[in-house]
C-alpha positions in Angstrom: 51.7 -56.2 -66.4 54.8 -54.5 -67.0 55.8 -52.5 -70.3 58.8 -50.9 -71.3 58.7 -47.2 -71.1 56.0 -47.1 -68.6 56.8 -46.1 -64.9 56.4 -48.6 -62.1 53.7 -46.5 -60.6 51.6 -47.3 -63.9 52.0 -50.8 -63.8 48.6 -53.0 -63.5 48.4 -55.3 -60.1 47.9 -58.9 -61.1 46.4 -59.6 -57.3 43.4 -56.5 -57.9 42.2 -58.0 -61.4 38.2 -57.8 -61.4 38.5 -56.4 -58.0 35.3 -54.0 -59.3 33.4 -57.7 -59.0 34.3 -58.1 -55.4 32.5 -57.2 -52.1 33.2 -54.4 -50.2 34.9 -56.1 -47.3 37.4 -58.2 -49.7 38.0 -54.8 -51.8 39.2 -53.3 -48.3 41.0 -56.0 -47.3 43.1 -56.2 -50.0 43.8 -52.6 -50.3 45.1 -52.7 -46.6 47.1 -55.7 -47.2 48.7 -53.7 -50.5 49.4 -50.5 -48.0 51.3 -53.0 -45.6 53.8 -53.1 -48.5 54.7 -49.2 -48.0 56.6 -49.5 -44.6 59.0 -52.3 -45.6 59.7 -50.2 -49.0 60.2 -47.2 -46.8 62.6 -49.0 -44.3 64.7 -49.9 -47.7 65.4 -46.2 -48.1 66.5 -45.4 -44.4 70.1 -44.4 -45.4 69.0 -42.2 -47.8 66.3 -40.6 -45.9 69.0 -40.1 -42.9 71.1 -38.6 -45.1 68.4 -36.1 -46.8 67.5 -35.5 -43.0 70.7 -34.6 -41.9 71.0 -32.1 -44.8 67.5 -30.5 -44.1 69.0 -30.0 -40.5 72.3 -28.8 -41.5 70.4 -26.4 -44.3 68.2 -24.8 -41.6 70.5 -24.5 -38.9 72.7 -22.4 -41.0 70.0 -20.3 -42.2 68.9 -21.8 -45.1 65.8 -22.9 -46.8 64.2 -26.1 -47.8 61.8 -26.2 -50.6 59.5 -29.1 -51.1 58.5 -29.1 -55.1 55.5 -30.9 -56.5 52.4 -31.6 -58.5 49.1 -33.1 -58.0 49.0 -35.5 -55.1 53.0 -35.4 -54.6 52.9 -31.5 -54.4 49.9 -31.6 -51.8 51.7 -34.2 -49.8 54.5 -31.8 -49.5 52.2 -28.8 -49.0 50.9 -30.8 -46.3 54.3 -31.2 -44.6 55.3 -27.7 -44.8 52.5 -26.6 -43.3 52.5 -28.4 -40.0 56.2 -28.1 -39.2 56.0 -24.6 -37.8 52.9 -25.5 -35.4 54.8 -28.3 -34.4 58.3 -27.2 -34.0 58.0 -23.3 -33.8 59.5 -20.7 -35.9 62.2 -22.9 -37.6 59.1 -24.3 -39.7 59.1 -21.3 -41.5 62.5 -22.6 -43.3 60.6 -25.5 -45.1 58.4 -23.9 -48.0 56.4 -25.6 -50.2 56.3 -25.2 -54.1 52.9 -26.5 -56.0 52.4 -26.4 -59.6 49.9 -24.5 -60.4 50.0 -22.3 -57.5 47.7 -22.0 -54.1 44.5 -22.9 -56.5 45.9 -26.3 -57.2 46.1 -27.4 -53.7 42.3 -27.9 -53.2 41.5 -28.2 -57.1 43.3 -30.4 -59.8 45.4 -28.6 -62.0 47.1 -31.2 -64.0 48.5 -29.2 -67.2 50.4 -26.9 -64.9 52.8 -29.8 -64.2 54.0 -30.3 -67.8 56.8 -27.1 -68.1 60.1 -27.5 -67.0 60.4 -23.7 -67.4 58.0 -23.1 -65.0 59.5 -25.3 -62.5 62.9 -23.5 -63.2 61.4 -20.6 -63.3 60.3 -21.0 -59.7 63.5 -21.7 -58.1 64.7 -18.6 -59.9 62.2 -16.6 -58.5 62.8 -17.5 -54.9 66.8 -16.8 -55.5 67.5 -20.3 -54.1 71.3 -20.9 -53.8 74.2 -22.9 -52.2 72.7 -22.5 -48.7 69.3 -24.1 -49.6 68.1 -27.3 -50.3 65.4 -28.5 -52.8 63.5 -31.5 -52.6 61.6 -32.6 -55.5 58.6 -34.9 -55.2 57.0 -37.2 -58.1 55.7 -40.6 -57.8 56.4 -41.2 -61.3 59.5 -39.7 -61.6 58.7 -37.9 -64.7 57.1 -34.4 -63.6 58.6 -32.1 -66.3 57.8 -29.1 -63.4 59.7 -30.8 -61.0 62.6 -31.9 -62.7 63.1 -28.6 -64.3 63.1 -26.9 -60.6 65.8 -29.7 -59.5 67.8 -28.9 -63.0 67.7 -25.2 -61.5 68.5 -25.9 -58.4 71.6 -28.0 -59.3 72.7 -25.2 -61.3 72.3 -22.9 -58.5 74.7 -25.3 -56.2 71.8 -26.2 -54.0 71.4 -29.5 -52.6 69.3 -31.8 -54.4 67.0 -34.6 -53.6 64.2 -36.7 -55.5 61.7 -38.6 -53.7 60.2 -40.8 -56.6 58.6 -43.9 -57.2 60.7 -45.0 -60.4 64.0 -44.1 -60.4 64.3 -44.1 -64.9 62.5 -41.0 -65.3 64.7 -37.3 -65.2 63.6 -36.5 -61.7 65.8 -38.5 -60.2 68.9 -37.9 -62.9 68.6 -34.2 -61.7 68.9 -35.0 -58.0 72.3 -35.6 -55.8 70.4 -37.9 -53.5 67.3 -40.3 -54.4 64.8 -41.8 -52.2 62.4 -44.5 -54.2 60.6 -46.8 -52.2 59.4 -49.7 -54.5 55.7 -50.2 -53.1 55.0 -51.8 -56.3 51.5 -51.4 -58.5 48.7 -49.9 -57.1 45.3 -51.2 -56.7 44.0 -49.2 -59.2 46.5 -49.0 -61.9 47.9 -45.1 -61.7 46.1 -44.1 -58.8 49.4 -42.9 -56.9 47.3 -41.1 -54.2 47.1 -44.7 -52.6 50.5 -46.6 -52.0 53.2 -44.4 -53.4 51.0 -41.0 -52.1 51.4 -43.1 -48.8 55.0 -43.6 -48.8 55.7 -40.4 -49.8 53.9 -39.2 -46.6 56.2 -41.1 -44.7 59.3 -40.2 -46.0 58.4 -36.8 -45.4 57.5 -37.5 -42.2 60.3 -39.1 -41.0 63.0 -36.9 -43.1 61.5 -33.7 -41.5 60.9 -35.2 -38.1 64.3 -36.8 -37.8 65.7 -33.0 -39.1 63.9 -31.1 -36.2 64.9 -33.7 -33.5 68.2 -33.2 -35.0 68.1 -29.3 -34.7 67.3 -29.8 -31.4 63.4 -29.2 -31.4 62.4 -31.7 -29.4 63.4 -32.4 -25.8 63.8 -36.2 -25.4 60.8 -37.3 -27.5 58.7 -34.3 -26.3 57.3 -31.8 -28.2 59.0 -28.9 -26.7 60.2 -26.2 -29.5 56.8 -24.4 -30.3 54.4 -22.0 -29.2 50.7 -23.5 -28.6 48.1 -20.8 -30.4 44.5 -22.6 -28.8 43.4 -24.1 -25.7 43.9 -27.8 -27.0 47.8 -26.9 -27.4 48.1 -25.0 -24.2 46.9 -27.9 -22.2 49.3 -30.0 -24.1 51.9 -27.7 -23.5 51.6 -27.8 -19.7 51.5 -31.8 -19.7 54.6 -31.8 -21.8 56.6 -29.2 -19.2 55.2 -31.4 -16.3 56.6 -34.6 -17.8 59.7 -33.1 -18.8 61.0 -31.2 -15.4 58.9 -32.9 -13.0 57.8 -29.5 -11.1 54.5 -29.1 -9.8 51.7 -27.6 -11.9 51.4 -24.1 -10.4 54.9 -23.8 -10.9 54.8 -25.0 -14.4 51.7 -22.6 -15.0 53.3 -19.8 -13.5 56.8 -20.0 -15.9 55.1 -20.8 -19.0 53.3 -18.1 -18.6 56.4 -15.6 -17.8 57.9 -17.3 -21.1 54.7 -16.1 -23.1 53.9 -19.6 -24.3 57.1 -20.7 -25.7 57.5 -24.3 -24.3 61.4 -24.5 -25.2 62.2 -21.4 -23.1 60.0 -22.3 -20.2 61.4 -25.8 -20.3 65.0 -24.6 -20.0 64.2 -22.0 -16.9 61.8 -25.3 -15.1 65.0 -27.5 -15.9 67.6 -25.4 -14.3 67.6 -22.2 -12.2 68.0 -19.8 -15.2 65.2 -17.1 -15.3 63.0 -17.0 -18.1 65.1 -14.0 -19.8 68.3 -16.2 -19.5 66.6 -19.2 -20.8 65.5 -17.1 -23.8 69.2 -16.1 -24.5 70.5 -19.3 -24.1 68.0 -20.6 -26.6 69.2 -18.0 -28.9 72.6 -18.8 -28.2 72.2 -22.6 -28.9 70.7 -22.0 -32.3 67.3 -23.3 -31.0 68.4 -26.4 -29.9 66.9 -26.9 -26.3 68.4 -30.1 -24.8 71.9 -28.4 -25.6 70.3 -24.7 -23.8 69.0 -27.2 -21.0 73.0 -28.3 -20.0 74.5 -25.2 -20.5 71.5 -23.5 -18.3 72.3 -26.0 -15.5 76.1 -25.5 -16.0 75.9 -21.8 -15.6 73.1 -21.3 -13.1 72.7 -24.7 -11.4 70.1 -27.7 -11.8 66.4 -27.1 -11.4 64.7 -29.1 -8.4 62.6 -31.4 -11.0 63.7 -33.9 -12.6 64.2 -33.1 -16.3 63.6 -36.4 -18.1 65.4 -38.9 -19.0 67.4 -39.8 -22.5 66.6 -43.9 -21.7 63.1 -44.1 -21.9 61.7 -46.9 -24.0 60.5 -46.0 -27.3 56.4 -47.0 -27.2 55.9 -50.4 -29.0 54.4 -50.3 -32.5 51.0 -50.6 -32.5 49.9 -52.1 -35.8 46.5 -52.3 -37.2 43.9 -54.8 -35.7 43.4 -58.0 -37.6 41.0 -57.9 -40.4 38.5 -60.9 -40.0 39.1 -63.8 -42.0 36.3 -65.6 -43.8 37.1 -69.0 -43.8 35.0 -71.7 -45.7 31.8 -72.4 -43.5 31.6 -75.7 -42.1 28.9 -78.3 -43.1 26.3 -79.5 -40.6 28.0 -82.2 -38.5 27.2 -85.9 -38.5 24.0 -87.0 -36.8 26.1 -88.5 -34.0 26.0 -88.1 -30.4 29.7 -87.9 -30.2 29.6 -85.1 -33.3 27.2 -83.3 -31.6 28.6 -82.9 -28.3 27.5 -79.3 -26.6 30.1 -76.4 -26.1 29.7 -75.1 -22.6 30.0 -71.3 -22.5 28.4 -68.6 -24.0 27.1 -68.6 -27.7 30.0 -69.1 -30.4 28.2 -66.2 -32.4 29.7 -63.8 -30.1 33.5 -64.6 -30.1 35.5 -64.1 -27.1 37.7 -61.1 -26.7 41.1 -61.0 -27.3 42.7 -58.5 -24.6 45.2 -56.6 -26.2 48.1 -53.9 -24.6 51.3 -52.9 -24.3 54.3 -54.4 -21.9 53.8 -51.7 -19.0 50.2 -52.8 -19.3 50.8 -56.4 -17.9 54.1 -56.0 -15.7 56.5 -57.1 -18.6 60.1 -55.1 -18.8 59.4 -53.0 -21.6 62.8 -52.7 -22.7 63.2 -56.2 -22.4 60.3 -57.2 -24.6 62.1 -54.8 -26.9 65.0 -57.1 -26.7 62.7 -60.1 -27.6 61.6 -58.5 -30.7 64.7 -57.1 -31.4 66.0 -61.0 -31.9 63.4 -61.4 -34.5 64.1 -58.5 -36.7 68.0 -59.3 -36.3 67.3 -62.9 -37.5 65.1 -61.5 -40.5 67.4 -58.5 -41.3 66.1 -57.3 -44.5 64.3 -60.2 -45.3 66.7 -61.5 -48.1 68.5 -64.1 -45.8 67.4 -67.7 -44.5 64.1 -66.1 -42.8 62.3 -64.3 -45.5 59.6 -62.7 -42.8 58.3 -63.2 -39.1 55.3 -62.1 -37.2 55.9 -62.3 -33.2 53.9 -61.5 -30.2 54.1 -62.5 -26.4 50.9 -63.3 -24.2 51.1 -62.8 -20.5 48.9 -62.5 -17.7 46.0 -63.0 -20.4 46.9 -60.1 -22.5 48.4 -60.6 -26.0 51.0 -57.8 -27.0 50.5 -55.8 -30.1 52.6 -57.9 -32.5 55.4 -57.1 -35.1 56.1 -58.2 -38.3 59.4 -58.2 -40.3 60.7 -58.9 -43.9 58.7 -60.8 -46.6 55.9 -62.8 -47.0 56.5 -63.7 -49.9 59.6 -63.2 -52.1 58.8 -64.7 -55.1 56.7 -65.0 -57.7 55.9 -61.5 -56.1 57.2 -58.9 -53.1 54.4 -58.8 -50.5 55.9 -57.5 -47.0 54.7 -59.5 -43.8 52.5 -57.9 -41.5 50.7 -58.7 -38.5 47.6 -60.3 -40.3 49.8 -62.7 -42.4 48.6 -66.1 -42.5 51.0 -68.7 -41.8 51.3 -72.6 -43.1 51.5 -73.8 -39.2 52.8 -77.3 -40.6 53.2 -79.8 -37.4 51.6 -77.3 -35.1 48.7 -78.6 -36.7 49.5 -81.3 -34.4 48.7 -79.6 -31.3 46.1 -76.9 -32.7 43.8 -79.1 -34.4 44.4 -82.8 -34.0 45.3 -82.6 -30.0 42.3 -81.0 -28.8 39.7 -82.8 -31.2 41.4 -86.0 -29.5 41.1 -84.5 -26.2 37.3 -83.2 -27.1 36.7 -86.8 -27.5 38.5 -88.2 -24.6 36.1 -85.7 -22.1 32.9 -87.2 -23.9 34.0 -90.7 -22.7 34.7 -92.5 -26.2 37.8 -94.1 -25.6 40.5 -94.2 -23.0 44.2 -92.9 -24.0 45.5 -96.7 -23.5 42.7 -98.3 -26.0 44.6 -99.3 -28.7 44.3 -97.7 -32.2 43.0 -100.8 -33.5 40.2 -100.6 -31.9 38.9 -97.9 -34.0 40.8 -98.6 -37.2 40.9 -102.6 -37.3 43.2 -102.4 -40.5 45.9 -100.9 -38.4 46.4 -103.7 -35.8 48.8 -105.6 -38.4 52.6 -106.0 -38.3 53.2 -105.6 -35.0 51.2 -102.3 -34.6 48.2 -104.3 -33.0 48.8 -103.0 -29.4 49.6 -99.4 -30.3 47.7 -97.1 -28.0 46.4 -93.6 -28.5 48.7 -92.4 -25.5 51.7 -93.9 -27.4 50.5 -91.8 -30.5 50.0 -88.7 -28.8 53.3 -89.1 -27.0 55.5 -90.4 -30.1 56.5 -93.3 -28.5 54.4 -95.9 -30.8 57.4 -97.1 -32.3 56.2 -95.8 -36.1 58.8 -94.2 -38.2 59.5 -90.6 -38.2 58.8 -90.1 -42.0 57.6 -92.0 -45.0 57.8 -90.1 -48.6 54.5 -91.7 -49.7 54.2 -88.7 -52.2 57.2 -89.9 -54.0 55.4 -93.3 -54.4 52.6 -91.6 -55.9 50.0 -92.2 -53.2 46.8 -90.1 -52.9 44.2 -89.6 -50.0 42.8 -92.8 -48.4 46.1 -94.7 -50.1 48.0 -93.2 -47.8 46.5 -94.3 -45.2 46.3 -97.9 -46.2 49.9 -97.7 -46.6 50.6 -96.6 -43.1 47.9 -99.4 -41.7 50.1 -102.0 -44.1 53.3 -101.1 -42.5 55.4 -103.5 -39.8 57.5 -102.2 -37.3 61.3 -102.5 -37.4 62.2 -105.4 -35.4 64.2 -103.1 -32.8 60.9 -100.6 -32.4 58.9 -101.7 -29.4 56.1 -99.4 -28.6 56.4 -97.4 -25.4 60.2 -97.2 -25.0 61.2 -94.3 -26.9 60.4 -91.1 -28.2 60.8 -90.8 -32.1 58.8 -88.1 -33.3 56.5 -89.5 -36.0 54.0 -87.5 -38.5 52.6 -91.2 -39.3 51.0 -91.5 -35.7 49.2 -88.1 -35.9 47.9 -89.0 -39.4 46.3 -91.9 -37.9 45.1 -89.8 -35.1 43.5 -87.4 -37.7 42.0 -90.7 -39.4 40.3 -91.6 -36.2 38.9 -88.7 -35.4 37.1 -88.8 -39.0 36.1 -92.4 -38.1 34.4 -91.8 -34.7 32.7 -88.6 -35.6 31.7 -89.2 -39.3 32.8 -85.7 -40.4 36.7 -84.6 -41.4 39.0 -83.4 -38.7 38.7 -79.9 -40.3 34.6 -79.6 -39.9 35.2 -81.2 -36.6 38.0 -78.8 -35.3 36.2 -75.6 -36.7 32.8 -76.5 -34.6 34.4 -77.7 -31.5 37.8 -75.5 -31.4 38.3 -72.7 -33.6 34.5 -71.2 -33.8 34.3 -71.4 -29.8 37.7 -69.6 -29.6 37.2 -67.1 -32.3 39.7 -68.5 -34.6 38.6 -66.8 -37.6 41.6 -66.6 -39.4 42.8 -70.4 -39.1 41.6 -73.2 -41.2 42.7 -75.9 -43.6 42.9 -75.4 -47.1 42.4 -71.6 -47.3 40.8 -70.1 -50.1 42.9 -69.1 -53.2 41.6 -65.5 -52.9 43.0 -65.2 -49.8 46.6 -65.6 -51.1 47.3 -62.2 -51.0 47.1 -62.4 -46.9 49.3 -66.0 -46.8 53.2 -66.5 -46.5 54.5 -68.5 -49.5 56.6 -71.4 -48.6 59.1 -73.5 -50.8 59.6 -73.9 -54.1 58.5 -77.4 -55.6 60.3 -78.8 -58.5 57.9 -81.3 -59.0 54.7 -79.0 -59.5 56.9 -76.1 -60.9 55.5 -73.9 -58.7 56.5 -72.1 -55.2 53.7 -73.1 -52.5 51.8 -70.0 -51.5 48.2 -70.5 -50.1 48.9 -74.6 -50.6 50.3 -76.6 -47.9 54.1 -76.9 -47.7 54.2 -80.7 -46.2 54.0 -83.1 -49.1 52.4 -85.9 -47.4 49.8 -83.3 -46.5 49.2 -82.3 -50.0 49.1 -85.7 -50.9 46.1 -86.4 -48.2 44.1 -83.2 -50.0 45.5 -80.6 -47.5 43.4 -81.9 -44.6 45.2 -84.3 -42.1 46.2 -85.1 -38.5 50.0 -83.7 -38.7 50.0 -80.6 -41.0 48.0 -78.3 -43.4 46.6 -76.0 -40.8 46.6 -72.1 -41.9 46.6 -69.3 -39.2 47.6 -66.0 -37.9 49.5 -65.1 -34.9 46.3 -63.4 -33.6 44.7 -66.9 -33.5 47.4 -68.8 -32.0 47.1 -66.2 -29.3 43.8 -67.0 -28.5 44.8 -70.6 -28.4 47.7 -70.1 -25.9 45.6 -68.0 -23.9 43.0 -70.9 -23.9 45.6 -73.2 -22.4 47.0 -70.9 -19.9 43.5 -70.2 -18.8 43.1 -73.9 -18.1 40.7 -74.4 -21.3 38.9 -71.3 -21.0 38.9 -67.9 -22.9 37.0 -65.1 -21.7 34.1 -67.6 -20.4 34.0 -69.7 -23.4 35.3 -73.6 -22.2 37.1 -75.2 -25.0 38.7 -77.9 -22.5 38.4 -79.1 -19.1 40.9 -78.3 -16.3 41.6 -81.8 -15.7 42.4 -82.4 -19.8 44.7 -79.4 -20.0 46.7 -80.5 -16.6 46.9 -84.3 -18.0 48.3 -82.8 -21.3 51.3 -80.7 -20.2 51.9 -83.2 -17.5 55.3 -85.5 -18.2 54.5 -88.9 -20.1 57.6 -89.5 -21.6 61.0 -89.0 -20.9 63.0 -91.2 -23.5 64.6 -89.1 -26.3 62.7 -86.0 -25.0 60.2 -84.9 -22.7 57.0 -85.0 -23.8 53.0 -84.5 -22.5 49.9 -85.6 -24.8 51.1 -84.0 -28.0 53.1 -80.9 -26.7 57.0 -81.3 -26.2 58.0 -80.0 -22.6 60.9 -77.9 -22.1 64.2 -79.8 -22.0 67.2 -79.1 -20.1 69.5 -78.8 -23.3 68.8 -77.6 -27.1 65.0 -76.7 -26.0 63.5 -74.5 -29.0 61.6 -73.1 -25.6 64.9 -71.3 -24.8 66.6 -71.8 -21.3 65.0 -69.8 -19.0 61.1 -70.8 -19.2 60.3 -73.0 -16.4 60.3 -76.7 -16.4 56.6 -76.5 -16.7 56.8 -74.8 -20.0 55.0 -76.8 -23.1 55.6 -76.1 -26.6 55.7 -77.2 -30.3 57.3 -76.4 -33.6 56.3 -76.5 -37.3 58.9 -77.2 -40.0 57.8 -74.2 -41.9 59.2 -72.3 -39.3 56.7 -71.8 -36.8 56.6 -72.2 -33.0 54.7 -71.4 -29.7 55.6 -72.2 -26.5 53.7 -71.3 -23.0 54.7 -71.3 -19.6 51.8 -72.0 -17.1 54.2 -70.7 -14.0 54.3 -67.5 -15.3 51.1 -67.1 -17.6 53.5 -66.3 -20.5 53.7 -67.5 -24.2 56.1 -66.6 -26.9 54.5 -67.0 -30.5 56.7 -67.0 -33.6 55.8 -67.4 -37.0 58.2 -67.5 -40.1 58.3 -68.8 -43.6 61.6 -69.8 -43.5 61.4 -72.8 -45.9 60.3 -69.9 -48.4 64.4 -69.5 -48.6 65.0 -73.0 -48.7 64.8 -75.8 -46.2 68.5 -76.0 -45.5 70.1 -73.9 -42.5 68.9 -73.5 -38.7 68.8 -69.7 -38.2 65.1 -70.1 -37.3 66.0 -72.9 -34.7 68.4 -70.5 -33.2 66.0 -67.3 -32.9 63.2 -69.8 -31.6 65.4 -70.3 -28.2 66.6 -66.6 -28.3 63.3 -65.0 -28.8 62.0 -67.4 -25.6 64.8 -66.3 -23.6 64.1 -62.6 -24.1 60.8 -63.2 -23.4 61.1 -65.3 -20.4 63.5 -62.3 -19.2 60.8 -59.8 -19.8 58.7 -61.4 -17.1 58.8 -59.2 -13.6 58.5 -61.1 -10.4 55.0 -60.5 -8.9 54.5 -58.8 -5.7 
């Protein structure tokens, strides 16, 4: 709900209607999903935050003061940030002062009425004699707090720099500021409770701005907290570790110099990184205005280099560590049919305990961290601000049995709402269904001796054996060499469910199509393979795959026809004019939609975490953490070249081609993978034990364009280049 005159922060969130009737896990999951809106919203304000950080650093270095002014939650967030700066960055933090509506007592107990006076806000600025050398930052989620507006108005009158951090720019607070920072996080889970997303956004903005300002002011050394004096045992231990890391000097020398510097990390660091004495280091730090690196360089110039390694500016930034995935609760599959085929055993541990998904950083598994950043950077550049041809993406890398923490970019949904992509976003996997659901189902039945790959499909679906299709084999369907056409728009003919299968069975092959001669990628072939699984097992493809593949692997976020209540986690796809809506939580593929969302060629939804599990199983020869899903011989057969006429194909999988491969140019010839029309892809290289998984919702921006095709190969190339040669 939006209402004229009501601030954005008071709008009602349509995704949380009846939240008071939900179970706790769903409430928490939705709150978590809503919180993922915050970082992308803050990212849209980067330029303004950077400008505010520059102003803040300049103000402090010139001897001015920075005032945070707020009320309620916003005021308390300002108090928190200001109070943390001195212990983190030293005496420079004293230049940042928090002004709280209602005074100190309002920090621990609400004093809501005190925020209603503009005059009180102005009086606070007058009392502190703020002037041209100072900076005043007003913090107000609603953008309408009179106390904050009055303080900013008086600050401008006194020629101080003014900044507003607001959730709504239409109010008086933004109008009184020289610079406005306004992350748009959307309506709160509980309407008006701005301590939630808006409060989180304000905390992120202040953290980012003040940290950047302190770095600009020289109060760190590289990425080490070196501008403070520890005041307890824990901080003293941290200080010694920082000095050792920064200078490379032996522990006993670090302890001695640190003691001589009376616990001042910056002074000790300058002395240890050069041949300056502690007193000389202290004088240099004062001469350089507290800028530690500048003082180190000057000390080395005047007194000579120290014997230790003072560190490097080129150290890669630590990878982002997003939240671990929240468990999905897909629909429970029904009991399997009373069929020996359907009830085949699953060797390995009990499925009630899902196999582990080892997760780590690039350096944990021997990948080049800087090159890994290049890989994720390629995806980030392709997505940009999420307003272009690729609205959103989630990417990860698997190597040596470990999944790297995934990265999310852009928007899972641009319309009808705005929801950022997160590592937990579920994507319409489109044709990844072929290799993630239909292929393993067929291979499971193959292992149980139900058929041979060279058996004709008509042995199991007799009505298929007409129109020149009588001899088409299961192998030919898996390798896309059956001669069936690539695509037929059955949905335009109004066909539904079994009518689509009947139409495929009634098709006649074109005169120039001979089964087994060439590769023609065909959705129709996999529709029929899904139907074959149903005919043999007596249950739907979704139920068979859930029991035989998804549950054993712990792929809890992967399913056909996800419940609509999970829509807040699902990436939207394309607008369908015939239905008059954006496909969001419903399968994008029109034929799959006509088939009810469960079929062999498309319809599966899943997350990057689950696809990492699936990739690990294939790279592990059919097992994941002791749970065997496929036999080693089965995996080897599926990724062995079966067809080369047109493109290289294994069973279900595409094999990397020499040119124009979505798996890039640098993976080995043994690499296998697949793509989905919605913008999804997975590529695995068994030679290096590496997988590159990239999920996008590119069709949300329309099905034209090839940006997704380029970024797939670019990402795969950068991933392959990150692999270090094993010693």
